[in-house]
C-alpha positions as a printed Julia matrix, in Angstrom:
144×3 Matrix{Float64}:
 -157.84  -115.79  69.27
 -156.05  -112.61  70.38
 -156.54  -113.48  74.07
 -155.17  -116.97  73.46
 -152.21  -115.44  71.64
 -151.57  -113.1   74.56
 -151.88  -115.84  77.16
 -149.66  -118.34  75.42
 -147.05  -115.85  74.35
 -146.87  -114.36  77.81
 -144.64  -117.1   79.07
 -141.96  -116.64  76.45
 -139.4   -114.97  78.57
 -140.43  -116.38  81.92
 -139.51  -119.97  81.48
 -136.17  -120.45  79.93
 -133.26  -122.79  79.96
 -129.65  -122.23  79.08
 -128.19  -124.32  76.27
 -129.75  -127.66  77.3
 -133.41  -127.15  78.18
 -134.91  -128.99  81.12
 -138.31  -128.48  79.51
 -138.77  -129.79  76.0
 -140.78  -127.97  73.38
 -143.36  -130.74  73.62
 -144.07  -129.63  77.2
 -145.67  -126.48  75.78
 -147.73  -127.93  72.94
 -147.98  -127.01  69.28
 -150.39  -124.12  69.74
 -148.22  -122.43  72.36
 -145.13  -122.8   70.19
 -146.9   -121.39  67.14
 -148.2   -118.42  69.09
 -144.86  -117.81  70.77
 -143.25  -117.67  67.35
 -145.68  -114.91  66.36
 -144.74  -112.91  69.44
 -141.05  -113.54  68.79
 -141.39  -112.3   65.23
 -143.32  -109.22  66.35
 -140.8   -108.28  69.02
 -137.67  -109.03  67.01
 -138.97  -106.72  64.3
 -140.01  -104.0   66.76
 -136.72  -104.1   68.65
 -134.23  -104.52  65.84
 -132.36  -107.14  67.84
 -130.81  -110.25  66.35
 -131.36  -113.95  66.97
 -127.74  -114.11  68.08
 -128.43  -111.65  70.91
 -131.55  -113.58  71.92
 -129.55  -116.8   71.97
 -126.92  -115.21  74.21
 -129.54  -114.1   76.71
 -131.15  -117.54  76.53
 -127.78  -118.98  77.53
 -127.47  -116.59  80.48
 -125.29  -113.94  78.86
 -127.26  -110.77  79.58
 -126.0   -108.11  77.22
 -126.19  -104.45  78.21
 -127.61  -103.57  74.8
 -130.68  -101.43  74.07
 -132.07  -103.67  71.31
 -132.16  -106.84  73.39
 -133.66  -104.95  76.31
 -136.34  -103.65  73.96
 -137.01  -107.2   72.71
 -137.39  -108.63  76.22
 -139.58  -105.71  77.25
 -141.73  -106.14  74.14
 -142.38  -109.8   74.94
 -143.54  -109.04  78.48
 -145.6   -105.99  77.54
 -147.24  -107.54  74.49
 -148.12  -110.6   76.54
 -149.83  -108.29  79.09
 -148.16  -110.04  82.01
 -146.65  -106.63  82.63
 -148.81  -103.63  81.88
 -147.67  -100.39  80.27
 -147.63   -98.76  83.73
 -145.53  -101.51  85.28
 -148.25  -103.55  86.93
 -147.49  -107.27  87.16
 -150.27  -109.74  86.26
 -148.74  -112.8   87.91
 -152.07  -114.64  87.79
 -151.88  -114.72  83.99
 -148.29  -115.91  84.09
 -149.13  -118.58  86.65
 -151.98  -119.9   84.5
 -149.57  -120.43  81.64
 -146.86  -122.2   83.6
 -145.99  -125.71  82.56
 -146.49  -128.09  85.5
 -142.74  -128.6   85.94
 -142.24  -124.98  87.02
 -145.55  -124.11  88.71
 -144.01  -124.42  92.16
 -141.24  -121.88  91.53
 -142.14  -119.63  88.62
 -144.76  -117.28  90.1
 -142.78  -116.81  93.32
 -139.52  -116.14  91.45
 -141.14  -113.59  89.16
 -142.87  -111.78  92.02
 -139.66  -111.65  94.07
 -137.59  -110.45  91.13
 -140.19  -107.87  90.12
 -140.21  -106.48  93.65
 -136.41  -106.52  93.78
 -136.2   -104.48  90.57
 -138.81  -101.98  91.77
 -136.56   -98.92  91.74
 -135.02   -99.61  88.33
 -136.13   -97.19  85.62
 -137.17   -96.93  82.86
 -139.68   -99.79  82.65
 -137.69  -101.48  79.87
 -134.65  -101.71  82.15
 -136.78  -102.91  85.07
 -138.2   -105.75  82.97
 -134.73  -106.75  81.79
 -133.41  -106.63  85.36
 -136.29  -108.83  86.52
 -135.61  -111.35  83.75
 -131.93  -111.5   84.72
 -132.97  -112.13  88.31
 -135.3   -114.99  87.33
 -132.48  -116.56  85.33
 -130.12  -116.28  88.29
 -132.71  -117.81  90.63
 -133.43  -120.8   88.42
 -131.51  -121.09  85.12
 -132.89  -124.57  84.48
 -136.38  -123.11  84.03
 -135.44  -120.29  81.65
 -136.5   -120.36  77.98
 -136.55  -117.41  75.69
 -137.82  -117.46  72.13
């Protein structure tokens, strides 16, 4: 169950939409949504961020605020798509992609991860990469 949780929750930050999603919640399935909620709850508690901040980032307003950066970083690290040492497991992310974004998601993440390569610490690099993926394709951006 833990591996399923990790796999399904891994996509939380990757695939997002601004205010009007191009992907409906039904595209992900009930199990994915339930597991993503668990990850959301874990990371919101660990980061101390607010739902309001998460909603702003979901809408493309990337706040320069430590708590939201910690939340975003938590989601990626807990999902194991990004390892504690900064290694990207794009294969895991690609496996989780809904069909509507399979053609762009892995490439966008890899390009943005490479682009943010010199950003430190890791928390800031992850946040920078997420901003980049939003800028590349805001219609595929969902954040729980």
